[in-house]
C-alpha positions as CSV (number, residue, x, y, z in Angstrom):
1,X,-6.1,23.0,-9.2
2,X,-3.6,21.5,-11.6
3,X,-1.4,18.6,-10.8
4,X,1.2,16.7,-12.9
5,X,0.1,13.2,-13.7
6,X,2.8,10.6,-14.1
7,X,0.7,8.4,-16.3
8,X,-0.2,10.8,-19.0
9,X,3.0,12.9,-18.5
10,X,0.8,16.0,-18.5
11,X,-0.6,18.5,-16.0
12,X,-4.2,17.6,-15.3
13,X,-7.1,19.5,-13.7
14,X,-8.1,18.0,-10.4
15,X,-11.7,16.8,-10.6
16,X,-13.7,17.5,-7.5
17,X,-17.1,15.7,-7.3
18,X,-19.6,16.7,-4.6
19,X,-16.9,18.8,-3.0
20,X,-14.8,15.7,-2.2
21,X,-11.8,13.9,-3.6
22,X,-10.5,10.3,-3.0
23,X,-6.8,10.2,-2.1
24,X,-4.4,7.3,-1.5
25,X,-0.7,7.3,-0.7
26,X,1.4,4.2,0.0
27,X,2.3,3.8,3.6
28,X,5.3,2.3,5.4
29,X,6.5,-1.3,5.7
30,X,6.8,-1.4,9.5
31,X,10.1,-3.1,10.2
32,X,12.0,0.0,11.2
33,X,11.7,3.7,12.1
34,X,11.0,6.0,9.1
35,X,13.9,8.1,7.7
36,X,13.7,11.5,6.0
37,X,13.2,10.0,2.5
38,X,10.2,8.1,3.9
39,X,8.7,11.3,5.2
40,X,8.7,13.2,1.9
41,X,5.5,11.6,0.5
42,X,3.8,12.2,3.8
43,X,4.8,15.9,3.7
44,X,3.7,16.2,0.1
45,X,0.3,14.8,0.9
46,X,0.0,17.0,4.0
47,X,0.6,20.1,1.9
48,X,-2.0,19.0,-0.6
49,X,-4.6,17.9,2.0
50,X,-4.3,21.0,4.2
51,X,-4.6,23.3,1.1
52,X,-7.7,21.5,-0.2
53,X,-9.3,21.5,3.2
54,X,-8.6,25.2,3.5
55,X,-10.5,25.6,0.2
56,X,-13.4,23.7,1.7
57,X,-12.9,20.4,-0.1
58,X,-13.3,17.2,1.8
59,X,-10.4,14.7,1.4
60,X,-11.1,11.0,2.0
61,X,-7.5,9.9,2.5
62,X,-6.6,6.3,2.8
63,X,-3.2,4.8,3.6
64,X,-2.0,1.2,4.1
65,X,0.3,-0.2,6.7
66,X,2.4,-3.0,5.3
67,X,2.6,-5.3,8.4
68,X,3.1,-8.5,6.4
69,X,6.4,-8.6,4.5
70,X,9.6,-10.6,4.2
71,X,11.6,-7.8,5.8
72,X,9.4,-7.9,8.9
73,X,9.7,-11.7,9.0
74,X,13.5,-11.6,8.7
75,X,13.9,-9.0,11.4
76,X,11.5,-10.7,13.8
77,X,13.3,-14.0,13.4
78,X,16.7,-12.3,14.0
79,X,15.3,-10.6,17.1
80,X,13.5,-13.8,18.3
81,X,10.1,-12.0,18.6
82,X,6.8,-12.3,16.9
83,X,6.2,-10.5,13.6
84,X,3.0,-9.0,15.1
85,X,4.8,-7.5,18.0
86,X,7.5,-6.1,15.8
87,X,5.0,-4.6,13.3
88,X,2.9,-3.1,16.0
89,X,5.9,-1.5,17.6
90,X,7.0,0.2,14.4
91,X,3.4,1.1,13.5
92,X,3.1,3.0,16.7
93,X,6.5,4.6,16.1
94,X,5.4,5.7,12.6
95,X,2.3,7.4,14.0
96,X,4.5,9.0,16.7
97,X,6.8,10.4,14.0
98,X,3.9,11.8,12.0
99,X,2.6,13.6,15.1
100,X,6.1,14.9,15.9
101,X,6.3,16.3,12.4
102,X,2.9,17.9,12.7
103,X,1.6,15.8,9.8
104,X,-2.1,15.1,9.8
105,X,-3.0,11.4,9.9
106,X,-4.9,10.0,7.0
107,X,-8.7,9.6,7.2
108,X,-8.2,5.9,7.4
109,X,-5.2,3.6,8.1
110,X,-5.6,-0.1,7.2
111,X,-3.2,-2.8,8.3
112,X,-2.7,-5.4,5.6
113,X,-3.0,-8.2,8.1
114,X,-6.6,-7.2,8.8
115,X,-7.7,-7.7,5.1
116,X,-6.1,-11.0,4.1
117,X,-9.5,-12.6,3.5
118,X,-10.4,-9.7,1.1
119,X,-7.0,-10.1,-0.6
120,X,-7.6,-13.8,-1.2
121,X,-11.0,-13.0,-2.7
122,X,-9.4,-10.4,-5.0
123,X,-6.8,-12.8,-6.1
124,X,-9.4,-15.5,-6.7
125,X,-11.3,-13.1,-8.9
126,X,-8.2,-12.4,-11.1
127,X,-7.5,-16.2,-11.4
128,X,-11.2,-16.8,-12.4
129,X,-10.9,-14.1,-15.0
130,X,-7.8,-15.6,-16.4
131,X,-5.6,-12.6,-15.5
132,X,-3.6,-14.7,-13.0
133,X,-2.5,-18.3,-12.8
134,X,-1.6,-20.9,-10.2
135,X,1.7,-22.7,-10.2
136,X,2.6,-25.1,-7.4
137,X,0.6,-23.1,-4.8
138,X,1.9,-19.8,-6.0
139,X,-0.3,-17.3,-7.9
140,X,1.2,-15.0,-10.6
141,X,-0.3,-12.2,-12.6
142,X,-0.3,-12.9,-16.3
143,X,1.2,-9.8,-17.9
144,X,0.9,-11.2,-21.4
145,X,-2.8,-10.5,-21.3
146,X,-2.1,-6.8,-20.6
147,X,0.9,-6.3,-22.8
148,X,-0.5,-3.2,-24.4
149,X,-1.2,-1.5,-21.0
150,X,1.6,-2.7,-18.7
151,X,4.5,-0.2,-18.4
152,X,2.7,3.0,-19.3
153,X,3.2,4.5,-15.9
154,X,6.9,3.9,-15.8
155,X,7.5,4.2,-19.6
156,X,8.5,0.6,-20.1
157,X,7.4,-2.2,-22.4
158,X,6.8,-5.8,-21.5
159,X,9.4,-6.9,-24.1
160,X,12.1,-4.7,-22.4
161,X,11.4,-6.5,-19.2
162,X,11.9,-10.0,-20.6
163,X,15.2,-10.4,-18.9
164,X,14.5,-8.2,-15.9
165,X,14.7,-9.7,-12.4
166,X,11.7,-8.3,-10.7
167,X,10.8,-11.2,-8.4
168,X,13.2,-13.8,-7.1
169,X,14.3,-16.1,-9.9
170,X,11.9,-18.9,-10.5
171,X,11.0,-21.2,-13.4
172,X,7.3,-21.1,-12.5
173,X,6.4,-17.9,-14.3
174,X,5.1,-17.7,-17.8
175,X,6.9,-14.4,-18.4
176,X,10.0,-13.2,-16.4
177,X,8.1,-10.0,-15.4
178,X,5.0,-11.8,-14.1
179,X,4.7,-10.9,-10.4
180,X,3.5,-12.9,-7.4
181,X,0.0,-12.3,-6.0
182,X,0.3,-15.2,-3.5
183,X,3.5,-16.8,-2.4
184,X,3.8,-20.3,-1.0
185,X,5.9,-20.2,2.1
186,X,7.0,-22.3,5.1
187,X,8.7,-19.4,6.9
188,X,7.0,-16.7,8.9
189,X,3.4,-15.8,9.2
190,X,1.1,-17.6,6.7
191,X,-2.6,-18.2,5.9
192,X,-4.6,-21.0,4.3
193,X,-6.1,-20.0,0.9
194,X,-7.6,-22.0,-1.9
195,X,-4.2,-21.8,-3.6
196,X,-2.3,-23.3,-0.7
197,X,-0.6,-22.1,2.5
198,X,1.3,-18.9,2.1
199,X,0.9,-15.1,2.2
200,X,0.0,-12.4,-0.3
201,X,2.5,-10.6,-2.5
202,X,3.3,-6.9,-1.7
203,X,1.9,-5.5,-5.0
204,X,-1.7,-6.7,-4.4
205,X,-2.4,-5.0,-1.1
206,X,-2.7,-1.4,-2.4
207,X,-4.9,-2.5,-5.4
208,X,-7.2,-4.4,-3.1
209,X,-7.4,-1.7,-0.4
210,X,-8.4,1.0,-3.0
211,X,-10.9,-1.4,-4.6
212,X,-12.4,-2.2,-1.2
213,X,-12.3,1.1,0.6
214,X,-13.4,3.3,-2.3
215,X,-16.0,0.7,-3.5
216,X,-14.5,0.2,-7.0
217,X,-14.4,4.0,-7.7
218,X,-11.4,5.5,-9.4
219,X,-9.2,7.6,-7.1
220,X,-8.8,11.3,-7.6
221,X,-5.1,11.1,-6.7
222,X,-2.6,8.3,-6.0
223,X,0.5,9.6,-4.3
224,X,3.9,8.1,-3.4
225,X,7.6,8.3,-4.0
226,X,9.1,8.0,-7.5
227,X,11.0,4.9,-6.4
228,X,7.6,3.1,-6.1
229,X,6.6,3.9,-9.7
230,X,8.2,0.7,-10.9
231,X,7.5,-2.1,-10.2
232,X,5.0,-1.4,-7.3
233,X,2.7,1.2,-8.8
234,X,2.9,-0.4,-12.2
235,X,1.8,-3.8,-10.8
236,X,-0.8,-2.2,-8.6
237,X,-2.3,-0.3,-11.5
238,X,-2.5,-3.4,-13.8
239,X,-4.3,-5.5,-11.1
240,X,-6.9,-2.8,-10.5
241,X,-7.4,-2.4,-14.2
242,X,-7.9,-6.1,-14.7
243,X,-10.3,-6.4,-11.8
244,X,-12.4,-3.3,-12.6
245,X,-11.7,-2.5,-16.3
246,X,-11.1,1.1,-15.3
247,X,-8.1,3.2,-14.2
248,X,-7.1,3.1,-10.6
249,X,-6.5,6.8,-10.4
250,X,-7.2,9.9,-12.4
251,X,-3.8,11.4,-11.3
252,X,-0.6,9.7,-10.3
253,X,1.3,12.1,-8.1
254,X,5.0,11.1,-7.6
255,X,7.5,13.0,-5.4
256,X,11.2,13.0,-6.2
257,X,13.8,11.2,-4.1
258,X,16.1,12.6,-1.4
259,X,19.9,12.9,-1.4
260,X,22.2,13.9,1.5
261,X,25.1,16.1,0.5
262,X,24.6,15.0,-3.1
263,X,24.6,11.3,-2.3
264,X,21.5,9.2,-2.5
265,X,20.2,8.1,0.9
266,X,20.7,4.3,1.1
267,X,21.5,1.6,3.7
268,X,24.7,0.6,1.8
269,X,26.1,4.1,2.2
270,X,24.8,4.3,5.8
271,X,23.6,7.8,5.3
272,X,19.9,7.4,6.0
273,X,18.7,9.9,8.7
274,X,15.9,8.7,10.9
275,X,13.2,11.2,11.5
276,X,13.5,10.8,15.3
277,X,17.2,11.4,15.1
278,X,16.8,14.5,13.0
279,X,14.3,15.9,15.5
280,X,17.0,15.7,18.2
281,X,18.9,18.5,16.5
282,X,16.2,20.4,14.5
283,X,12.7,21.8,15.0
284,X,10.2,19.8,12.8
285,X,9.3,23.0,11.0
286,X,12.9,23.1,9.6
287,X,12.1,19.8,7.7
288,X,8.7,21.2,6.6
289,X,10.4,24.3,5.3
290,X,13.1,22.1,3.6
291,X,10.4,20.2,1.6
292,X,8.9,23.4,0.4
293,X,12.1,24.7,-1.1
294,X,12.0,22.3,-4.1
295,X,9.1,21.3,-6.4
296,X,7.8,18.0,-5.0
297,X,8.4,16.3,-8.4
298,X,12.1,17.0,-8.3
299,X,15.0,15.4,-6.3
300,X,16.0,17.3,-3.2
301,X,19.4,17.4,-1.6
302,X,19.6,17.7,2.1
303,X,22.6,19.7,3.1
304,X,23.8,21.4,6.3
305,X,23.6,24.8,4.6
306,X,20.0,24.3,3.6
307,X,19.1,23.2,7.1
308,X,20.8,26.3,8.5
309,X,18.6,28.4,6.1
310,X,15.5,26.6,7.4
311,X,16.4,27.5,11.0
312,X,17.0,31.1,10.0
313,X,13.5,31.2,8.4
314,X,12.0,30.1,11.8
315,X,14.2,32.7,13.5
316,X,12.7,35.4,11.3
317,X,9.2,34.3,12.2
318,X,10.0,34.2,15.9
319,X,11.7,37.6,15.8
320,X,8.7,39.1,14.1
321,X,6.4,37.8,16.8
322,X,8.7,39.2,19.5
323,X,8.5,42.7,17.9
324,X,4.7,42.5,17.6
325,X,4.3,41.3,21.2
326,X,6.5,44.1,22.6
327,X,4.6,46.8,20.7
328,X,1.3,45.3,21.9
329,X,2.5,45.3,25.5
330,X,3.6,48.9,25.3
331,X,0.3,49.9,23.7
332,X,2.2,51.3,20.8
333,X,0.7,49.2,18.0
334,X,-1.6,51.0,15.5
335,X,-4.2,48.5,14.2
336,X,-4.7,48.9,10.5
337,X,-5.7,45.3,9.9
338,X,-9.2,46.1,8.7
339,X,-7.8,48.2,5.8
340,X,-7.7,46.6,2.3
341,X,-4.4,44.8,1.6
342,X,-2.4,46.1,-1.3
343,X,0.1,43.2,-1.2
344,X,-2.3,40.4,-2.1
345,X,-0.1,37.8,-0.5
346,X,-2.9,35.3,0.1
347,X,-4.1,35.5,-3.5
348,X,-0.7,34.8,-4.9
349,X,-0.2,32.0,-2.4
350,X,-3.5,30.4,-3.6
351,X,-2.4,30.8,-7.3
352,X,1.0,29.1,-6.7
353,X,-0.5,26.3,-4.6
354,X,-3.1,25.7,-7.4
355,X,-0.3,25.4,-9.9
356,X,0.9,21.9,-9.0
357,X,1.9,22.9,-5.5
358,X,4.5,25.4,-6.6
359,X,6.0,25.6,-3.1
360,X,9.3,27.4,-4.0
361,X,7.3,30.4,-5.2
362,X,5.0,30.0,-2.1
363,X,8.1,30.4,0.0
364,X,9.0,33.5,-1.8
365,X,5.6,34.9,-1.0
366,X,6.2,34.1,2.7
367,X,9.5,35.9,2.7
368,X,8.0,38.9,1.0
369,X,5.2,39.0,3.6
370,X,7.8,38.8,6.5
371,X,9.7,41.8,5.0
372,X,6.5,43.8,4.5
373,X,5.3,43.1,8.1
374,X,8.7,44.0,9.6
375,X,8.5,47.4,7.7
376,X,5.0,47.9,9.2
377,X,6.2,47.1,12.7
378,X,9.0,49.7,12.3
379,X,6.2,52.2,11.9
380,X,4.4,50.7,14.9
381,X,1.5,49.4,12.8
382,X,-0.2,46.1,12.0
383,X,-1.8,45.5,8.6
384,X,-3.8,42.7,6.9
385,X,-0.4,41.3,5.8
386,X,0.2,40.0,9.3
387,X,-2.9,37.9,9.3
388,X,-2.4,36.7,5.7
389,X,1.1,35.4,6.8
390,X,-0.5,33.7,9.7
391,X,-3.1,32.0,7.4
392,X,-0.4,30.9,5.0
393,X,1.7,29.3,7.7
394,X,-1.3,27.5,9.1
395,X,-2.4,26.1,5.7
396,X,1.2,24.9,5.1
397,X,1.1,23.1,8.4
398,X,3.8,25.0,10.3
399,X,3.5,24.7,14.1
400,X,5.5,27.9,14.3
401,X,3.3,30.9,13.6
402,X,3.2,34.7,14.1
403,X,1.4,36.2,17.1
404,X,0.9,39.6,18.7
405,X,-1.3,38.7,21.7
406,X,0.2,39.1,25.2
407,X,-1.3,37.9,28.4
408,X,-1.3,40.0,31.6
409,X,1.8,38.4,33.0
410,X,3.8,39.0,29.8
411,X,2.5,42.6,29.6
412,X,3.5,43.3,33.2
413,X,6.9,41.9,32.6
414,X,7.4,44.1,29.6
415,X,6.2,47.2,31.4
416,X,8.4,46.5,34.4
417,X,11.4,46.1,32.2
418,X,10.6,49.3,30.3
419,X,10.2,51.2,33.6
420,X,13.5,49.9,35.0
421,X,15.3,51.1,31.9
422,X,13.6,54.5,32.1
423,X,14.7,54.8,35.8
424,X,18.2,53.6,34.9
425,X,17.8,50.6,37.2
426,X,20.0,48.5,35.0
427,X,20.5,45.7,37.4
428,X,16.8,45.0,37.7
429,X,16.4,45.7,34.0
430,X,18.9,43.0,33.2
431,X,17.1,40.6,35.5
432,X,13.7,41.3,33.8
433,X,15.3,41.1,30.4
434,X,16.7,37.6,31.2
435,X,13.1,36.6,32.2
436,X,11.7,38.0,28.9
437,X,14.4,36.1,27.0
438,X,13.7,32.8,28.9
439,X,10.0,33.2,28.0
440,X,10.9,33.7,24.3
441,X,9.6,37.3,24.3
442,X,12.9,39.0,23.5
């Protein structure tokens, strides 16, 4: 499988060792419900993980939960509740949203608050090596020591960042771009460390978690949104590189940002759509389809027209199932599913997914399969194409599928409706038809 690597700016072959890969994707800062933009990295990883698992590859997938952060502290203070209660509430909400979207949870989720001692040890190591320095109970990473490496991920140079405001303005840093590993604080939750009383900086948690959980081994893939490339991923990479003298990840996999009707989703524009609000109006598979329409590396504009197309796609799947079930109930379906497929939908699906998750072409294969199956059903037959479509939908994580099985109750209802029509008992036929529609069978 080939995947585009943001660090080398080239497409790289995914290395699989002992039939397993190590995967990390940055998780949420739990101070609010997630919005559609937050969900895109989760969907991207879900497509990847499900596909690799289908190929028999084990994916050890780690994700963090940032439950220690200034945003959490500010919101908790405003709401007059504890930061822990606030963070736990939104952590549960995040997991509920993943489940509602039919996204598989990571192999391991780690809350930052549970690894503070490990983060302190990690920071101490960097200070001891001379890669970080202590200033008035704050600890900063010394970027001058890594001038030749820093900025490669985001295509920046340290000199170009000399006047950048990356952290809140302070005269404590040796270089304006140096970032905090430990912050002295008197507000909100804090811990006692050798450096003083405070809490860790955001950029250290992911470096430490990967170092700890994967036992100093380089990741196969590091995922996340393009908005995190700088400064978060840049700072994460340089800390891991300093601590281990090796790259954090073989492949950096960044997904593009989301816009809504050609405007970037942002709080200032008040156009962010929460996942749970979206699901009040749309089936979760509409959003899954939406993220398949565009290459994950590219920006994606969410429009009402596109959402309508997504709903029509689900309608086509449901209508196909209704036709297949009706033919099954009437014993009219000719089973040719054991014959060799001439369409090779599954082979093409595999090729496109292997090509850096080329999901727009994958969707074209699904559409071609739907058309082919409808033609087969017009001839009262079922071919391997039906089951290949079913497999592709499952691998892509759709909860909507295609099905031809009918139970005895459904079959009896279909046959009673057919008999009423044949006997021209239209009143009873209309009643039975209404029941079939209510059950989603017509």
